N, C-alpha and C positions, 0 to 999 in steps of 0.2 A: 509498512504499506507495500503494496504490489503495483508494479507498472507493467502494462501490456503495450508493447510496441507493435503497431500494425504494419506488417511487411508487404501485404498485397491486398488488392481490392480498391474500392473507390476512395477510401480514406488512408491509403498507404502513406507511411511516413509520420503519422500522428502517434501520440502516446496517450494512454488512458490510465488513470490511477484508480485503483480499487481501494476504497477506504473502509467499506463495510462488507461483512461476510455473513452468509453466502453471497457470492457475486455471480449473477446469471448473465449468460451470453446467448444471443439468438436474435430472431426477427421480431418477437413480440414486444409491444410497448411496455410490458412489465419487466423486461430485461434491463439490466444495468448498462450493458454494452450491446448496441443493436447493429446488425448488418443486414443488408438487402441482397447480398451476393448469392449466386446459385449454390445449392447444396446446404445452405444454412437453414435449420429448422426453427420453428417458433421458439421453442426452448431447447437449445442445443447442448449447452454445457453449463457447469456450475463449478466455481472455485470456492472451496471452503477452507477454514483454518482449523486444523486439528492440533490442539496443544501438544499431543504426544508425537505426532509425525511431521507436522508442518502444513504447507499448503497442498491441498488435495484437489485434483481435477477429476470431475465425474461427468460422464456423458449421460444425458437423459435417454430413456428407452428408445431404441431404433435410431438414435443419432450416431454418426460415425465421427471419431476423433483420431488423429494420429499425433503422437508426441515424438519428436526427433525421428520421424519416418516410420514409427512402429504403431500399428493400430492398438488402441486401448479403450477400455470402458471406465477405468478407475486407475489413477496413478498419482504418486507424490511428485510434485513439481520441484525442480531444481533451478537455480539461477541460470538463465540463458537458454532454457528449454524452448524449442520451437513447437508450436501447437498449430494444427491444421483443422479447420472446421469448414467443410465444403470447399469453396474457392478462396477462403480467407486463411492467411497465415499470420500468426502472432508470435512474438517472442516474449517470454515471461522473464521479468526482472524484479529483483527486490529493489524498491525505491530508495532513494537517498534518505537517510535519517535527517530530519530537520530539528535543530535545537531551537527551543522556544526562546523568546526574548528574555534577557536577564536584567534589563535596565532597572526595573522596579525592585528586584531582589538586591541588586548591587547598591542602589540608592538607599534602600532600607538598611543594609549592612553598614555602609559608611556613616549614615546618620546615627546609628546605635554606637558605633566606634567613637564618633565625635562627642556624643553625650557622655560616654564612659570617661574619655580623656578630660572633658570639661568638669565632670563631677570629681575626678581625682585632683584637679587643680584647686577646686573649691575646698575639698577636704584638706589638702596640704596647707592652703592659706588659713583655714580655720584652726588647724593644729599648731601652726607656727605663731599665730597671733597671740 
């Protein structure tokens, strides 16, 4: 997953997780991350996941974006890149990987192990008798 840290604007200090791609940024209600700041277009930018290259930032037509101070229309994002859309600055991060809960799997594993050991004791008892 991707995490966008908002560095400036009304919501500065917040972090936003992108879980589905393409992820759209702009003013429009259809955008996944919305900003009302000056210079932000209705549909300003989009982050997509390309299996061959990674996370790609693309500006919509006529929208201006800078990444690490350089104007771009299309760029591959790297961990820690700073993105500017109008008056908004964001920092791109790869989000922490979260391990799903293993309690059910572990309980199942130990139950099967206990059944195998119990069946071995039953088999030994039956053979010795």
